N, C-alpha and C positions, 0 to 999 in steps of 0.2 A: 589274786590281788595284783594290781598294776604296780610297776616299778615306782611310778610317781606317788601312789598312795603309801607305799612302804617307806619311801624316802621321807615323805611328810610326817609319817608316824614316828619314825626312828630319830630323825634329826630335824625337828620342826623349826628350830630357831638358828640353824647353822647351815651355811653354804657348803655342801659336801658334794664331791663329784660322784657320778653314777658308778664309777669303778669301785667305790667303797662298798656299795651294796652288793655288787657281784662278788667281791672278795669275802664279804661277811657270810654270804650264802655258801660260798665255797668252803669256808671254815666250818660252818654248821654241818655240811655234808660229810666233811672229813671226820668229824667227831662221831657222827652217827653211822659211819660206814655206809653212807647213802649216796652212791655215785653211779655214773654210767647209765646203761639202759635199765638197770634193775632198781631205780630209785623207788623208795617206799614211803618217803616222808615228804620231800619237797621236789616238785617237778617244774622244770622251766617251761613256760608257755611262750614260744617264739614270738617276738615282737610285742609282747604284752607285759609279762611279769612272771609270777610264781604261783603255783597251786599247792596247797597243803593236802596230801592224799592219804595220810595214815588213817586207820580206822579210828573214829571218834565215838565215844558212847558216854551217856550221862550216868553217874553213880547215884546211889540213894540219897547222898548228902547234897545233891544239886551241883556237884562238881563235874567237870568234863575231864576224861583221861584220853590221852592220845597213845595208841599202842602200835608202834612200828614192830616189825617181826622180831627184831633183836633189841638189845639194851638201848634204851633211849633216855632222854632227860625228861622225867615226868614233872610237870608243873601244874598240879591241880589248882584250878582257879574257880571260886564260886561264881555262878552265873545268875544274875537276876533275870527274871522273865524278859524275853525279847532282846536280851543283850548279847547274843552270840557273836554279832559283828564286832562289838567292843572287845569280846574275849579274844578274838583273833588278833586284834591290834595289840592287846596286852601280851599275848603269847609271843608275838614278833618282837615287841619292845623289850621283853625280859629275856627271851631265849637266845636271840641272836647275839647280843653283847656278851652274855654269859659264855656261850660256846666259842666266841672269839677268844676269850681268856683261856678257855679249856684247850683251844687249838695251840696256843703258845706252849702250854705245858706238854701237850701231846707231841709237838714238833721236836722238843729237845729231850723228852724222856722215852719216846717210843723205841722199840727194838728195830734193828735194821730190817728193811723189807727184803724178801727173798729175791735173788737175781732172776730176771726173766729168762726164758729159754732162747730168745732171739733178740736181735737188736731193734730198738725203736728207731724210726726214721723221723727226723724233725727238720722242718724248713723254716728259716728266718726270712720273711718277706721284707723287701726294702721299706724302711720306716718312712712314713709320709711326712713331707714338709708342709706344715700348716702355718708357716710364718707369712705366706703371701709374697715372699721374696725369693725368686729363683736363684739368687746368688747364695742362698743358704742351703742349697741342695747337698752340698758336700758334707754338711754336718749329719744329715740323716743317713747318707751313704756310709759315712765313717762309723756311725753307731751300728748300722747293719753289719759292717765288717767286724767291728769289735764284738758284737753279740755272737757271730759265727765263731770267732776265735775263742771266746770264753767258753761257749758251749762245747766246742771241740776239745776242750781240756778235760771234760768230764769223762768218765770211764767209757771208752769206746767199745768195750765188750757189750755195753748196754745201750749206747746211744750213737747213732750215725747222724751227722749234721750235713745237710746239702750245701755244696760249695757256692760261693758268691757268683761264679759265672752263670749258674743256672737260675738262681733266684732273682738276679738283676733283670732278667727278661720280664719280670712281672712288675717292674717299677711303673707306677701310675696305671696299673692294669685294673680293669673292672671285671675281670673274669671271676666266675664263681669259685669259692674256696674248694668245693668238692672237686671241680675240674683241675684246679691247680694241684691239689693233693694227688690226684690220679696221675697227672703228667710228671710230677716229681717223685712219685712213689713214696710220698710222705704221709705218715699217720697223724702227725701233729704239726700245727702251724703256729708260729709266733708272729704276730703282726703288731704294729704300733705306729705312733705319730710323734712329731716333735713340734713344739711351739717355743719360740724364744724372742726375747727383746734384748735391749742393750745390757741388762743386768741380771735377768732371770731366765730360766728355761723350765718347761713342763714337758715331761716325756710320759706317754701312756703306752702300755703294752698289755697284750692279752694272749693267753695260750688257748688254742682251739683244737679240739679233737675232730679230725676230718670226717670220720664216718657218719657222725650225726650232728656235726658242727656245734657240739656242746662247748660252752666257754668254761674251761676248767678254773681259770682265775684271771683276774684283771687287776692292774695296779697303775697308779699315777705317781710320778715323782716330781716334786717342785724343788728346784735347787738354784742357788745363786751361781751366776756364770763367772766364777773366779778363774777356773782353768778348764778349758774344753776337754783336754785329755784326761784329767783327773776325774772330772764328773762323769764323762763317758765311760771310763773304766769302772768306776764305782757302781754305776747303774747297771752296766752289763754284768758285773759280778753278782749283784743282788738278784737280778732276773735269772741268771744261771743257777744260783742257789735254790730259788723257788722252783725252777723247772726240775732240778735234780730231786727235790723233795716231792713234788707232785707226781713225777713219773716213777718213783720208787727207787731211785738211786741212793747210794750211801757211800761213805768213805771219802778219802781225799781225791783231788783231781788226779787224772791218770798221768798227766805230764805237766811240766812247768810252763808257765806263760812266757812267750817271747819278751825279750827286753823291750820296754816301751820307748818310743821316740821322745826326745826332749822338747820338740816343738810340733804344733799341729800342722804347720806348713810342710814339714818333712813327711808327716804321715799322709797328708792329702796328696802330695806329689807321688808318694809310693802307691797309693790307690789308683791314681791316674795312670801311672806307669804300668801297673798290672792290667788295667783296662785295655791299653793299647797293645800290650804284649799278647793278650788273649786273641787279638784279631788275626794273628798269624799271617801278617802281610809285611812286605818290605817297609812301607811307610809306618805301619804300626810298630815294628821293631825299633825303627829310628826314633819315633816319638817316645817310645818307652825308655830308650837309653837317655834321651834328653831329660825326661822326668826324673829318672833314678839319679842321674848325675847332679841335677839341681837339689834333689833331696839329700844326697850325700854331702854337698857343699853346705846345706843348711844344718845338717846334723851328722857329722862324721862318725858318730858312735852308734847309729841305728843299723843294726845288722841286717834286717830284712831288705833294706835298700840295696846292699851289696849282693844279696842272693838274687834280687831282681835283675841287677846288672849282669851277673853271671849267666842267668837264664837267657837274657836277651842276646848277649854275645854268642852263646853256645848255639842258639837257634838261628841266628843270622848266619853262622857258619853252616848249619845244616841246610839252610835254604840258599846257600851259595851266593850270599850277598857281598862277600869280600873273601880274600884268601884265608884259608884255615889258619895258616901260620901267623896271620895278623890278629884274628879274632879269638882263637882259643886260648892263647896266653893271657889275654885280657880277661876272659871268662874265668880262668883258673885263679888269677890274682884276686878277682872279686869274690869268688867262692871261699878262698882261704881267708880273706879278710873278714867275711861274715862269720866264719867258724872261730876265728880269733876273738871276735867280739862276743859271740854267743854260740858255744859248742852244742847247746841243746836245741838249736834251731833246725827243725826238720827240713825246711826249704833249702838251707845251705848244704846239708848232706846230700839231698837229691840233686842239687846243682853239680856238686863235685862228682857224684856218680855218673851223671850224664857226660861230663867232660872227660873223665878217664876212660869211659866206654868208647866215645866217639873219636877221641883224639889220640889216646894212648893204646887203645885196644887192650886195656888191662881189665879183663873180664872178672877176675877174682875180686879186685878192689871195688869195682863198680857194684857187684852184687852185695858186697859187705856194706857199702855206703847206702844203697837202696834199702836194704833191710834195716839199717840204723835209722834212716829217715822215717820209715813206716813204724818202727818201734816207738820213736819219739812222738809221732803224730799219726795214728792210724786213720784219722779223718782227712789227711792231706791227699786229695784225689790225684794230684800231679805225680806224687811219688809212686802210687799204684800204677798210673798210666805208663810212666817211663820204665818201671820195672817190668810191666807186661811186655813192652817192646823188647827189652833186654832178653826176656825169656823166649820170645819169638825168634829173635836173631840166633839164639842158641839151639833152636829146634825143639824147645820144651813147650809144646803148644798147649797141652792140657793145663799146665801151670799158667801159661800166658793168658788163656781165656778166663781162668778163675780170677787172676789179678785184674784183668780189664773189667770184669764184672764188678769187682769191688770199687774200682774207679768210677764206673758208670752209675753205681748206686749213689755215690756221693755227689756226682755232677752229671745228672742224666740228660741235660739239654746241651751239653758242651759239644759243639760241632767237631772239634779236633779229636775228642774221645771217640765219637761215633765213627769218624773217618778212619782212625787208627785201629779200631776194632775190625773194620773192613779190611785193613792191611793185613791183619793177622789171619783172617779168612783166606786172603789172597796167598800169603806165604805158605799156608797149610794146604794149598791146592783146592780150596772150597770156593771155586770161582763164582758159582751162582749165588752163594750167600754173601760173598764180597760185593757183588753187584747190587744185591738187595740192600745191603747195609749202606753202601755209598749213596744209593738213590734216596734212602731215608734221610740222610744228612742234607742232600741237595734239595729236598722238598722244603727243608727248614731254612737252608742257606744256599740259594741257587748258584751263587758264584764262588763257593768255597773250593779253592783250587786243589787242595789235598784230596777231597772226595772225588773231584772230577778226574784227577790223575789215577786214582785207584780204580775207579769204574772203567776207564779206558784200558788200563793194564789188564784187568780181569776180562774185559771183552776180548782182547787179543788172545789170551791164553785159552779162553773158551771157544775160540774160533768164530766169534760173533762179529764178523768183519764189518757188516753194514753199520751196526751200532757204533763200533769203534771209530770208523771213518767219519761218521756223522758228528760224533763227539769231538774228535780232534780238529775237524774242519771248522768248527764253531769257535775255536780259540784264536787268540791274537797271533797272526803270522809273524809279527816282528819280535815276539817274545822268544828268547833263546831256549828257554825250558820247553815250551811247546814245540819249538822247531825241531829239537832232537827227538821228541816223542812222535812228531809228525813223520820224520824219516823212518823211524822204527815201525810205526803202525802201517805205513804204506808198503814198506818192504815185506813185512810179515803177511800182509794181505795180498801179496803178489803183484802190487802196483809198482814195479821196479822203476819205471821212468820218474814217477812222482817222488819216490824215495830218493833217487839219485839227485833230483832237482833240489829237494830239501837239504840233502847232505852238502851239495855244492854251495848252497847259501850259507850254511854253517861254516864251511871251510873258508869261505871268502872273508869271514870275520875272525880269522885266526889271531888277529892282534887284540881282539876284545878280551879284557882281563877276566870277564866272567867265564869265557871258554877255557882260559888258561888255568883256572882253579879246580873245578870239579871234573870228573870223568864223563862230562855230558856227551862228548862225541862217541864214547864207547857204546852207548845205546844206539846211536845212529848207525855206527858201523855194524853192530849186530843185526840191524834191520836189513842190511844188504849183504850179510854173510861174510863180512871181511873180519875174520877172527884175529888176524895178525894185528891189524890196526886197533881192534878192540882191546887186545891184551896190552898193547903199547900204552893206551890211555889208562888202563887199570894200573899199570906199573907206575905211571906218572902220579896217579892218585895215591898210590902207596907212599911215594916219596914225600907227598904233600900232607900225609896223614889225613886223608879225606874221610869224612864220616860216611860217605857213600859205600864204603867197603864193609860196613857192619852187616849188610844184607847178603854178602857173598854166599853164605851157606844155604840160605832158604829162598832167595828171590828167583822165581821161575825164569826171569830174563836171562839168567846166566846158565840155564840148562844146556845150551849148545856148547858151552866151554868145559863142562864137568869132566869130560874124558881127556882134556888137555893137561899134560904134566905141568905146564907152566901155571895154569890156573890152580891146580891142586897145591902147588908150592906156595902160591899167593895166599890161598885159604889158610895154609899152615902158618905162614908168617903173621897173619892177622889174628891168629889164636883161635880159629874156628874149626880146626880139624876135629873129626869125631873122637 
């Protein structure tokens, strides 16, 4: 029977959305235990409607009995000759509403479902904006973020939720759901749309099983637009409840929800800030700071804004965009403010962990805070990512790879996660795998500088000079970061004149504040075998609490210094001695 025929039979005088039929069939299948590939009563006919497939036989009294393999709801209906079609209409009209009521009882009285043996992976695709107004895109994006947050609160031992960074790549995408599922490693996809006018909104959502693209349920919500944040949160919670029910979860949420902002403007600015932060560029970080600061001015009690500020300042320091002593105290103040407002915020604990690792070299506190962040939100990919880096710096590579894989499962398309996995291969002396990993990222993001730098460093350590020189020569000669790497690569490749020329260009800019902050010249001096000047730069970095020293124990660049007592003492002072 087609969907249109069923709709006309069940609700002949009422305007009802298609999603109601999908939901009612879903309820029916739940009651009958008739789902997935083993459906024995109702089968979906893609693009058409539904087929009743249970065995049907006439009894002596002229009634028809449907006999699914297990207990079903038998509704004997006398059939006049030639009236089998009308019997199907009557079965649908009687059986579907009855099972809808039965579903309600089943939902609240059923015993808890057994825990699955592994985690289910779910992706929330960006909600489509059907308003026709591009200025309303932020509302769909906000709803997507809220859905990810709400679903991430469910028991993470059963459910992994793909991070926003990866799913936003599919905004306005026409790619096949099967392909999206494969690329994200997701078994289920939640997709939806938003329509709104000045006073009301309609939000549609549906849960799809990727392997056969079965629609497990669909629902529409019509609400008055009194408060964007309240309505968005309520709908996200309802959908989260339905997904938990459908996928077999039970029990309370695994973690508390972050404190909500008091204004949608602050929330929107927070989302924009995270978008720019994820670019991992100088301009991106500066735009992120501007967004977070505006959000904090709009709502000084919104903790996630301060966590965003802390992360921005901390990574600006890591990327040598200003003196560490200027940026890291700002990062610390922001992280502590976030924790003061909401101590259960996983983002803030991860921010503080990164700060005490990179600036204080307090490895014990950093590990404690990373673990606390992951405990509060096991679906927070960034916490797993930074903890993996921490473990790599400590030389705990097996643990580092395991933690990075957890991060990658949650955010599989993130270029920074892909690049930093390459960095762990590099630190563990697996240069071929480091190159392969960096190249994979560059296929997706050709100008992603972190992946470019890792590939070049791995080429050098593997002795692949032609590839290293070709890669470094393609970079901007005026950029100081690439200038130091150019001196190092040319020196290691035996091109001493070119290395000395690059070093001289760097030394001529000794008044440049960027050269005065990090130990950028140390790398160049190592390229020309000037270990004394390299050690002097590293000592200067120590006085400035440079984050560059976190790699002293494992970075192959420092191998020529490992027999030097001065270097061994520096490693000890940074807390990285064996």
